[in-house]
C-alpha positions as CSV (number, residue, x, y, z in Angstrom):
1,M,101.2,4.6,105.8
2,I,99.2,6.0,102.7
3,N,101.9,9.1,102.4
4,Q,104.9,6.6,102.4
5,M,103.5,4.9,99.7
6,E,102.4,8.0,97.8
7,N,106.3,9.1,98.4
8,R,107.5,5.7,97.0
9,R,105.2,5.9,93.9
10,F,106.7,9.4,93.2
11,E,110.4,8.4,93.8
12,D,109.8,5.7,91.4
13,K,108.6,8.4,88.8
14,K,111.3,10.9,89.3
15,E,113.6,12.1,86.2
16,P,116.4,10.1,85.4
17,E,119.7,12.1,86.2
18,I,121.3,14.2,83.7
19,V,125.1,13.5,83.7
20,Y,126.1,15.2,80.8
21,S,124.3,17.8,78.6
22,R,124.8,20.0,75.6
23,S,122.7,22.2,73.7
24,V,122.8,23.3,70.2
25,K,121.1,26.4,69.0
26,A,119.7,26.1,65.1
27,G,117.6,28.8,63.9
28,K,114.3,29.1,65.9
29,R,115.2,25.5,67.5
30,I,117.2,24.5,70.3
31,Y,118.5,20.9,70.6
32,Y,119.3,19.3,74.0
33,L,121.4,16.4,74.0
34,D,121.3,14.9,77.3
35,V,123.1,11.7,78.7
36,K,121.0,10.2,81.2
37,K,121.3,7.6,83.7
38,A,118.8,4.9,83.9
39,R,117.7,2.9,87.3
40,N,119.8,0.2,86.3
41,E,122.9,2.7,86.0
42,D,123.1,2.3,82.0
43,L,123.6,5.6,80.2
44,Y,121.3,6.6,77.1
45,L,120.9,9.7,75.0
46,C,117.8,12.0,75.2
47,I,117.5,14.3,72.1
48,T,114.9,16.8,72.7
49,E,113.9,19.6,70.0
50,S,112.4,22.7,71.4
51,K,110.8,25.2,69.4
52,R,108.8,28.3,70.8
53,K,105.2,28.0,69.4
54,S,104.2,30.6,66.8
55,G,101.7,33.1,68.2
56,A,102.8,32.4,71.7
57,E,103.1,36.1,72.8
58,E,102.0,35.6,76.2
59,E,104.1,36.5,79.5
60,T,105.5,32.9,79.7
61,P,106.6,31.6,76.3
62,V,105.1,28.1,75.2
63,F,107.4,25.5,73.6
64,E,106.8,22.6,71.6
65,K,108.9,19.7,72.7
66,H,109.9,16.4,71.0
67,K,112.0,13.8,72.2
68,V,114.1,10.7,70.8
69,F,115.6,8.2,73.1
70,L,118.7,6.6,71.8
71,Y,120.1,3.6,73.9
72,K,123.8,2.5,73.5
73,E,123.3,-0.7,71.5
74,D,121.6,1.5,68.8
75,F,124.4,4.2,68.6
76,A,126.6,2.7,66.0
77,H,123.3,2.1,63.8
78,F,122.1,5.6,64.3
79,V,125.5,7.1,63.3
80,E,125.7,4.9,60.4
81,G,122.0,6.0,59.4
82,L,122.6,9.6,60.1
83,N,125.6,9.6,57.9
84,D,124.1,8.1,55.1
85,V,121.4,10.6,55.0
86,I,123.8,13.4,55.4
87,G,125.7,12.2,52.7
88,Y,122.7,11.9,50.5
89,V,121.8,15.6,51.2
90,E,125.3,16.8,50.7
91,K,125.5,15.0,47.2
92,Q,122.1,16.4,46.0
93,L,122.8,20.1,47.3
94,G,126.6,20.4,47.4
95,Q,127.8,22.6,50.2
96,I,125.4,23.8,52.6
97,E,125.0,27.3,53.8
98,E,125.4,27.7,57.7
99,R,122.3,28.9,59.3
100,Q,123.0,31.7,62.0
101,A,121.8,31.3,65.5
102,W,118.4,32.6,66.0
103,N,118.0,35.8,68.3
104,P,114.5,36.5,69.6
105,E,115.8,40.3,69.9
106,E,116.3,40.7,66.2
107,N,114.5,40.3,63.0
108,N,116.5,37.4,61.5
109,D,115.1,38.1,57.9
110,A,116.5,41.9,58.1
111,A,119.6,40.6,59.5
112,A,120.2,37.9,56.7
113,D,119.5,40.6,54.1
114,T,122.3,42.7,55.7
115,E,124.6,40.0,55.9
116,E,124.3,39.0,52.2
117,K,124.6,42.5,51.2
118,D,127.8,42.9,53.1
119,S,129.4,39.8,51.7
120,D,129.9,38.6,48.0
121,E,129.0,35.1,49.0
122,P,126.8,33.7,51.8
123,K,128.6,31.8,54.5
124,K,129.3,28.2,53.5
125,R,130.9,25.3,55.6
126,K,132.4,22.1,54.4
127,G,129.4,19.3,54.9
128,L,126.1,19.7,56.5
129,F,127.2,18.5,60.1
130,G,130.5,17.2,59.4
131,R,131.1,13.4,59.5
132,L,130.2,11.8,62.7
133,S,132.5,9.0,63.8
134,K,131.7,6.0,65.8
135,K,134.9,6.5,67.7
136,D,134.4,10.6,68.4
């Protein structure tokens, strides 16, 4: 009887199902964009930032993780706010240099120096993230 109650409690606390996922490598960070299904069958977005802790040279690396949960009723306001702050940054800084994906096997500082020497101009892209659209 107790085991059945424990099993029910465990089943109630299981992780929500991930129905769609995408990862974005950005320097030493990785962002996971997961669409999850809630118990009531609603979908929501879970954004996880994962960064390897500095000085974590153990056999098993240690990662810091931070999560943001975004629910469908907030998508439009979130996209509007994100576009606003991206526009502000672009206005202040102009074109933003694109960061190369971080490779733990390489020394990125040396790679960046070599890349800049090989090219007269740093690699640039139009806009910080491009514009997000509520319709996309």
